[in-house]
N, C-alpha and C positions, 0 to 999 in steps of 0.2 A: 298256826293251829287250825285254821279253817280247812286247809288242804288235807290235813290228817283226818279231820272229822268226815270230809267228803269221801276219802279213801276207805275209811272204816265202814261208812254207810254202803259204799259200792260192794265191799267184801260181804257184808250181811245180805245184800240183795242177791248176790251170786250164790251164796249158800242156800238161800230160800229157793232160788230157781233150781238148783241141783236137787234139793229135797223134793220139790214138786215133781221134777222129772223122775226121780227114783220112785216116788209114790205111784205115779202114773204107770211106770214100767212094772212095778210090783202088782198093781191092780190088773193090768193087762195080762200078766203072766198067770196070775191066779185064775182069771176068767178063762184063759186058754186051757189051763190044766183041768178045770172043772167042766169045761165044755159049755160055758154059759156066756152070754154077752157081757161086755164091760158095763159098768153102771150107766154111762152115758148112752151107749147103744140100747140098753134095756129100756131107758126112759123113752127113747125115740121109737122103739118097737112097740112099747105099750101105748103110745099116743096114736098108733095106726092100726093096732091089732088087739085081739083077745088072746091071752096067753094062759096056759096051764103052768103054774109055778109050783114046784115041789120044794119045800124048805123044812128046816128043822127049827121048831120053836125053842125059846130059851130054856124051857123045862125039859127039853129032850124029845118031845112029841113030834112026830112027822106030820106035816100038813100039806095038802094039795089044794090049791086055790085057782079058780078060773077068774081072771081079772083083766082090767083094761084101764086106759086113760083116754080112750077115744071120746071126743067131744059129743058124738051122736049117741053115745051109750051111757055116759055118766050124767047125773043130775046137774042142773045149773047151780052155781054158787049161791049160798044163802048166808046172811049175816049170822043167823043163829046156829048154823052148822059149820063150825070152823074148818073141819076137814075138807069141805067142799071148796074152800078158798085156796087157790094155788100157792099163794105166798106162805100160808100156814104149812102146807104140805112140804114146802121146800126148806123149812127151818132145820130139820134134822136130816137133810138130803144125804149127807155123807154116810150116815149109818142106816137110816130107814128108807124104804121104798113104800110110799103111800099110793094105794090103788083103789079102784072101784071093784068090789067083789060082785061079779055078775050074778052068781047064784044067791048069795045072801042079800043082794041089793043094798049094800052099805059100804062105807069106807073102811078099809083095813090097811094094815102096814106089816111089813116084815123086814128083817135085817138082811141087807144085801149079802153080807158075808156068810149067811146061813142058807143060801140057795143051793139046792142040789141039782135041779134041772129046770129048763125052760123050754116049752113047746108051744108053737103057734097053733091056735085052733083054726083049722082050715076053713071051717064053716063060716067064719067071720073074716077070713084073710082079705086084706086089701092088696090085690095083685099089682095095682098101679104103683104102690109104694116100692115094690121090689124090681120093677122093670128098669132096665138100665139104658 
């Protein structure tokens, strides 16, 4: 009986790995079709640069936001400001991208799947990040 349980567990794990692989492939394909970075790449680019992100809000309104996650531009984490805490921003990481809005000087979020375009603001560009 134990052997059968182990085999069933292995089968479940393999199905999960296949699902994760398919989700990654779907995510990458969607990003390529839309001409935007993958979610992981977006987080990395935001941590080094200021971006102009064009997205569609849930109510259908189009929004353009200048945002970043650069340490030198966002405020330090505070206990009374939960969005300033990285662990809180990562709770809904799969759906939401939480960023520091450079113009509004506040924390904002948008849904990754609603992004229309992403452009690096050259004025703030960190060239060393891109040098190979």
